[in-house]
Short mmCIF file of the C-alpha atoms (twelve columns), coordinates in Angstrom:
data_MODEL
# 
_entry.id   MODEL 
# 
loop_
_atom_site.group_PDB 
_atom_site.id 
_atom_site.type_symbol 
_atom_site.label_atom_id 
_atom_site.label_alt_id 
_atom_site.label_comp_id 
_atom_site.label_asym_id 
_atom_site.label_seq_id 
_atom_site.Cartn_x 
_atom_site.Cartn_y 
_atom_site.Cartn_z 
_atom_site.pdbx_PDB_model_num 
ATOM 1   C CA . MET A 1   6.259   85.811  -70.006  1 
ATOM 2   C CA . THR A 2   8.811   87.217  -67.437  1 
ATOM 3   C CA . GLY A 3   9.108   90.036  -69.558  1 
ATOM 4   C CA . ARG A 4   5.441   90.676  -69.799  1 
ATOM 5   C CA . TRP A 5   5.278   90.776  -65.460  1 
ATOM 6   C CA . ASP A 6   8.327   93.371  -65.882  1 
ATOM 7   C CA . THR A 7   6.330   95.579  -68.004  1 
ATOM 8   C CA . ILE A 8   3.191   95.395  -66.140  1 
ATOM 9   C CA . ARG A 9   5.147   96.188  -62.784  1 
ATOM 10  C CA . GLU A 10  6.967   99.287  -64.226  1 
ATOM 11  C CA . LYS A 11  3.781   100.550 -65.523  1 
ATOM 12  C CA . TYR A 12  1.479   100.146 -63.249  1 
ATOM 13  C CA . LEU A 13  3.189   99.378  -59.542  1 
ATOM 14  C CA . PRO A 14  4.232   102.748 -58.911  1 
ATOM 15  C CA . THR A 15  0.736   104.303 -59.340  1 
ATOM 16  C CA . ILE A 16  -0.530  101.507 -56.721  1 
ATOM 17  C CA . VAL A 17  1.857   101.907 -54.445  1 
ATOM 18  C CA . VAL A 18  1.303   106.105 -54.665  1 
ATOM 19  C CA . ALA A 19  -2.551  105.419 -54.223  1 
ATOM 20  C CA . ILE A 20  -2.421  102.911 -51.205  1 
ATOM 21  C CA . SER A 21  -0.168  105.481 -49.489  1 
ATOM 22  C CA . VAL A 22  -2.159  108.151 -49.913  1 
ATOM 23  C CA . ILE A 23  -5.190  105.886 -48.686  1 
ATOM 24  C CA . ALA A 24  -2.686  105.203 -45.563  1 
ATOM 25  C CA . LEU A 25  -1.796  108.455 -44.936  1 
ATOM 26  C CA . TRP A 26  -5.379  109.820 -45.123  1 
ATOM 27  C CA . GLU A 27  -6.700  107.307 -42.844  1 
ATOM 28  C CA . LEU A 28  -3.446  107.906 -40.343  1 
ATOM 29  C CA . LEU A 29  -3.817  111.755 -40.287  1 
ATOM 30  C CA . VAL A 30  -7.696  111.617 -39.536  1 
ATOM 31  C CA . ARG A 31  -7.417  109.177 -36.592  1 
ATOM 32  C CA . LEU A 32  -4.046  110.988 -35.321  1 
ATOM 33  C CA . PHE A 33  -5.949  114.616 -35.553  1 
ATOM 34  C CA . ASN A 34  -9.204  112.669 -34.646  1 
ATOM 35  C CA . ILE A 35  -10.594 114.859 -37.511  1 
ATOM 36  C CA . GLN A 36  -14.615 114.807 -37.185  1 
ATOM 37  C CA . GLN A 37  -16.012 112.274 -39.515  1 
ATOM 38  C CA . PHE A 38  -18.244 114.829 -41.048  1 
ATOM 39  C CA . LEU A 39  -15.575 117.111 -42.049  1 
ATOM 40  C CA . LEU A 40  -13.479 114.193 -43.831  1 
ATOM 41  C CA . PRO A 41  -14.460 110.592 -43.161  1 
ATOM 42  C CA . LYS A 42  -11.782 108.025 -42.599  1 
ATOM 43  C CA . PRO A 43  -11.419 105.806 -45.580  1 
ATOM 44  C CA . SER A 44  -12.206 102.596 -44.033  1 
ATOM 45  C CA . ALA A 45  -15.437 104.718 -42.808  1 
ATOM 46  C CA . ILE A 46  -16.192 105.208 -46.278  1 
ATOM 47  C CA . VAL A 47  -15.721 101.287 -47.513  1 
ATOM 48  C CA . SER A 48  -17.995 100.693 -44.386  1 
ATOM 49  C CA . SER A 49  -20.856 102.540 -45.220  1 
ATOM 50  C CA . LEU A 50  -20.657 101.480 -49.314  1 
ATOM 51  C CA . PHE A 51  -21.104 97.831  -47.845  1 
ATOM 52  C CA . SER A 52  -24.074 98.705  -45.380  1 
ATOM 53  C CA . GLU A 53  -25.530 101.292 -47.455  1 
ATOM 54  C CA . TRP A 54  -25.487 99.424  -50.508  1 
ATOM 55  C CA . ALA A 55  -29.119 99.021  -50.991  1 
ATOM 56  C CA . VAL A 56  -29.769 102.761 -50.978  1 
ATOM 57  C CA . ILE A 57  -26.261 103.295 -53.165  1 
ATOM 58  C CA . GLN A 58  -26.522 101.127 -56.031  1 
ATOM 59  C CA . PRO A 59  -29.886 102.580 -57.870  1 
ATOM 60  C CA . ARG A 60  -28.446 105.687 -58.173  1 
ATOM 61  C CA . ILE A 61  -25.074 104.309 -59.226  1 
ATOM 62  C CA . LEU A 62  -27.091 103.033 -62.029  1 
ATOM 63  C CA . PHE A 63  -29.035 106.236 -62.247  1 
ATOM 64  C CA . THR A 64  -25.881 108.096 -62.454  1 
ATOM 65  C CA . LEU A 65  -24.214 105.268 -64.829  1 
ATOM 66  C CA . ARG A 66  -27.422 105.650 -67.473  1 
ATOM 67  C CA . SER A 67  -27.303 109.134 -67.357  1 
ATOM 68  C CA . ALA A 68  -23.370 109.398 -68.158  1 
ATOM 69  C CA . VAL A 69  -23.268 106.998 -70.992  1 
ATOM 70  C CA . GLY A 70  -26.587 107.883 -72.573  1 
ATOM 71  C CA . GLY A 71  -25.320 111.636 -72.558  1 
ATOM 72  C CA . PHE A 72  -22.078 110.429 -73.829  1 
ATOM 73  C CA . LEU A 73  -23.461 108.794 -76.540  1 
ATOM 74  C CA . LEU A 74  -25.921 111.042 -77.143  1 
ATOM 75  C CA . GLY A 75  -23.691 114.232 -77.355  1 
ATOM 76  C CA . THR A 76  -20.440 112.454 -79.311  1 
ATOM 77  C CA . SER A 77  -23.156 111.110 -81.820  1 
ATOM 78  C CA . ALA A 78  -24.582 114.752 -82.286  1 
ATOM 79  C CA . GLY A 79  -20.957 116.111 -82.293  1 
ATOM 80  C CA . ILE A 80  -19.666 113.912 -84.981  1 
ATOM 81  C CA . LEU A 81  -22.875 114.331 -87.026  1 
ATOM 82  C CA . MET A 82  -22.953 117.764 -86.833  1 
ATOM 83  C CA . ALA A 83  -18.956 118.040 -87.592  1 
ATOM 84  C CA . PHE A 84  -19.559 116.136 -90.532  1 
ATOM 85  C CA . VAL A 85  -22.156 118.608 -91.994  1 
ATOM 86  C CA . THR A 86  -20.459 122.024 -90.980  1 
ATOM 87  C CA . ALA A 87  -17.205 120.418 -92.400  1 
ATOM 88  C CA . ARG A 88  -18.929 120.217 -95.904  1 
ATOM 89  C CA . PHE A 89  -20.177 123.322 -95.815  1 
ATOM 90  C CA . VAL A 90  -17.594 125.974 -95.595  1 
ATOM 91  C CA . ARG A 91  -20.196 128.686 -95.397  1 
ATOM 92  C CA . LEU A 92  -22.022 126.677 -92.598  1 
ATOM 93  C CA . SER A 93  -18.900 126.240 -90.918  1 
ATOM 94  C CA . GLU A 94  -17.218 129.686 -91.083  1 
ATOM 95  C CA . ALA A 95  -21.039 130.795 -89.468  1 
ATOM 96  C CA . MET A 96  -21.371 128.421 -86.811  1 
ATOM 97  C CA . MET A 97  -17.938 127.875 -85.480  1 
ATOM 98  C CA . PRO A 98  -17.825 131.249 -83.324  1 
ATOM 99  C CA . PHE A 99  -20.877 130.163 -81.752  1 
ATOM 100 C CA . ALA A 100 -19.895 126.743 -80.850  1 
ATOM 101 C CA . ILE A 101 -16.690 127.959 -79.467  1 
ATOM 102 C CA . ALA A 102 -18.581 130.840 -77.425  1 
ATOM 103 C CA . ALA A 103 -21.075 128.262 -76.166  1 
ATOM 104 C CA . ASN A 104 -18.370 125.874 -75.083  1 
ATOM 105 C CA . SER A 105 -16.800 128.509 -72.718  1 
ATOM 106 C CA . VAL A 106 -20.402 129.202 -71.282  1 
ATOM 107 C CA . PRO A 107 -20.152 126.907 -67.781  1 
ATOM 108 C CA . ILE A 108 -22.453 124.022 -67.639  1 
ATOM 109 C CA . ILE A 109 -23.776 125.339 -64.141  1 
ATOM 110 C CA . ALA A 110 -25.410 127.857 -66.050  1 
ATOM 111 C CA . LEU A 111 -27.472 125.668 -68.274  1 
ATOM 112 C CA . SER A 112 -28.161 123.142 -65.668  1 
ATOM 113 C CA . PRO A 113 -31.456 124.676 -64.497  1 
ATOM 114 C CA . ILE A 114 -32.735 125.420 -67.910  1 
ATOM 115 C CA . MET A 115 -32.171 121.439 -68.469  1 
ATOM 116 C CA . PHE A 116 -33.962 121.036 -64.765  1 
ATOM 117 C CA . ASN A 117 -36.978 123.549 -66.099  1 
ATOM 118 C CA . TRP A 118 -37.455 121.700 -69.308  1 
ATOM 119 C CA . PHE A 119 -37.253 118.100 -68.543  1 
ATOM 120 C CA . GLY A 120 -37.919 117.944 -64.940  1 
ATOM 121 C CA . PRO A 121 -35.000 117.724 -62.457  1 
ATOM 122 C CA . LEU A 122 -35.903 113.686 -61.641  1 
ATOM 123 C CA . GLU A 123 -35.716 112.457 -64.855  1 
ATOM 124 C CA . PRO A 124 -32.800 110.896 -66.534  1 
ATOM 125 C CA . PHE A 125 -33.125 112.622 -69.768  1 
ATOM 126 C CA . SER A 126 -32.141 116.163 -68.049  1 
ATOM 127 C CA . TRP A 127 -29.108 114.663 -66.732  1 
ATOM 128 C CA . MET A 128 -27.786 113.297 -70.134  1 
ATOM 129 C CA . MET A 129 -28.567 116.590 -71.988  1 
ATOM 130 C CA . ILE A 130 -26.258 118.084 -69.405  1 
ATOM 131 C CA . VAL A 131 -23.599 115.277 -69.859  1 
ATOM 132 C CA . ALA A 132 -24.534 115.667 -73.591  1 
ATOM 133 C CA . ILE A 133 -24.074 119.698 -74.115  1 
ATOM 134 C CA . MET A 134 -20.747 118.840 -72.137  1 
ATOM 135 C CA . VAL A 135 -19.390 116.533 -75.009  1 
ATOM 136 C CA . PHE A 136 -21.075 117.567 -77.746  1 
ATOM 137 C CA . PHE A 137 -19.242 121.023 -78.329  1 
ATOM 138 C CA . PRO A 138 -15.639 119.785 -77.790  1 
ATOM 139 C CA . VAL A 139 -16.495 116.725 -80.156  1 
ATOM 140 C CA . LEU A 140 -17.801 119.078 -82.825  1 
ATOM 141 C CA . ILE A 141 -14.897 121.681 -82.711  1 
ATOM 142 C CA . ASN A 142 -12.135 118.980 -82.360  1 
ATOM 143 C CA . VAL A 143 -14.111 116.857 -85.378  1 
ATOM 144 C CA . VAL A 144 -14.282 119.687 -87.574  1 
ATOM 145 C CA . ARG A 145 -10.782 120.640 -87.340  1 
ATOM 146 C CA . GLY A 146 -9.628  117.307 -87.766  1 
ATOM 147 C CA . LEU A 147 -11.638 116.918 -90.689  1 
ATOM 148 C CA . THR A 148 -10.521 120.499 -92.389  1 
ATOM 149 C CA . GLU A 149 -6.954  120.860 -91.422  1 
ATOM 150 C CA . VAL A 150 -5.501  117.837 -93.360  1 
ATOM 151 C CA . ASN A 151 -2.089  117.710 -94.646  1 
ATOM 152 C CA . PRO A 152 -2.388  119.860 -97.933  1 
ATOM 153 C CA . ASN A 153 0.372   117.710 -99.645  1 
ATOM 154 C CA . ALA A 154 -1.615  114.058 -99.041  1 
ATOM 155 C CA . LEU A 155 -4.654  116.139 -100.367 1 
ATOM 156 C CA . GLU A 156 -3.064  117.136 -103.274 1 
ATOM 157 C CA . LEU A 157 -1.813  113.700 -103.677 1 
ATOM 158 C CA . MET A 158 -5.436  112.089 -103.377 1 
ATOM 159 C CA . ARG A 159 -6.576  114.722 -106.080 1 
ATOM 160 C CA . SER A 160 -3.743  113.769 -108.564 1 
ATOM 161 C CA . TYR A 161 -5.131  110.308 -108.359 1 
ATOM 162 C CA . ALA A 162 -8.598  111.413 -108.929 1 
ATOM 163 C CA . ALA A 163 -9.964  110.075 -106.130 1 
ATOM 164 C CA . SER A 164 -13.482 110.703 -105.231 1 
ATOM 165 C CA . ASP A 165 -14.840 113.354 -102.334 1 
ATOM 166 C CA . PHE A 166 -16.012 109.954 -100.835 1 
ATOM 167 C CA . LYS A 167 -12.852 108.026 -101.391 1 
ATOM 168 C CA . ILE A 168 -10.803 111.725 -99.758  1 
ATOM 169 C CA . LEU A 169 -13.412 111.903 -96.677  1 
ATOM 170 C CA . PHE A 170 -12.942 108.365 -95.292  1 
ATOM 171 C CA . SER A 171 -9.059  107.760 -96.323  1 
ATOM 172 C CA . LEU A 172 -7.529  110.862 -95.579  1 
ATOM 173 C CA . ARG A 173 -9.982  113.528 -93.361  1 
ATOM 174 C CA . VAL A 174 -11.797 110.847 -91.110  1 
ATOM 175 C CA . PRO A 175 -8.369  109.573 -90.006  1 
ATOM 176 C CA . ASN A 176 -6.809  112.773 -89.287  1 
ATOM 177 C CA . ALA A 177 -10.154 113.582 -87.183  1 
# 
């Protein structure tokens, strides 16, 4: 039991000490140099307003959380599904991957106004779509790479055992992705 606590202490204690030190230094510097609250509020003021304004903040936290989780699930699911399709059909992959890589390099701030015009700025779905787009392309690109760039020796071994495409997919390609 002692070994477990020592491991936890070694792993997390330095991070906790650094975080507390940074917050304490922040508080000290704001007080020492009398920095205006609208420029850099004290951590104690932030925590205080968090509790005093909780009724206002809580619905916004839930809205943001719902949008982030929904968009993450939507983008990840669509990215994985599209990756399986493009990895299966080589010509589709060759045609689509340059566009996916190019679309991945477009800043999301350029796509946000389009989503807001289509779905409305106050609708959770527009925010979900922004998150989904942010997640979709990296997932698509990395899963396609994982599915297609398998060890040739392992693939040859699976084929020498007369493994079906389905068996190769779920025994070799999916774990590689």
